[in-house]
N, C-alpha and C positions, 0 to 999 in steps of 0.2 A: 785218859788212855791215849797212847801214841801208837800209830800204825804207819807202816811204810813197806817199801820194796827195795831190795838191792840185788840186782842180777836175778838169780834163781830163787831168792828167798823173800817170802812175805814174813813180816815180823810185827810184833806188838809188845808193848810194856806199859805199865801204869806206874806213876810216881809212888815210891815207897818212902817210909820215914827213915828206915835204916838200910834196908836191902831193896834191890830191884830185880824182878824176874823177867827175863827175856823169853818170849815164846816165838818159835820160828818154824817154818815149813819150807822144805825144798820142793819147789814146783817143777823142776826140770826132770828129764829122763836119764840123767847121769849123776854120779856122786859129785857134790860140790862142797867146798870148804866154806865155813862161816867164821868170821873174825869179829870179835866184840871186845870193847874195853869199858870199864867202869871207873869213875873218878876215885874210888877207894883203892885203886891199884890193880884190880884183877884184869888179866888179859886171857881171853878165851879163844881157842882156835880148834875146830873140830871138823872132820870129814863126815858129811851127812848123806845117807842113802837117798836115792830118788823117791819122792813122795813122802818122805818121813817128816814127822812133826816131833819136836823136842822142846825142852826148856832148860835154861841155865840161869843161875842167880849169882849176884855179886853184891858187895857192900857199896853203898852210894848209888849214884845215878849213872845211867848208861851215857857214854860219851860218843861211841862210834860203833856202827854195825855195817859190815861189808861182806859181799860175796868174794871169797878168796880164790875162786876159779875151780876148775876140775881137779879132782884128786883121786 
């Protein structure tokens, strides 16, 4: 299991054999964008409400997870 923080987001993911699911939580009191990429080519960018918890999956391993700022 991998865990971390980027700006307003706490995130976690576990190594998958084919796909990897990213779990994330916006801990700030404003909407923030999350940006993530997988080595299978998926690029994910989404505006997340304050306090919200979500998940997203992609093929391969996660390469990058960033707080993309207020949205």
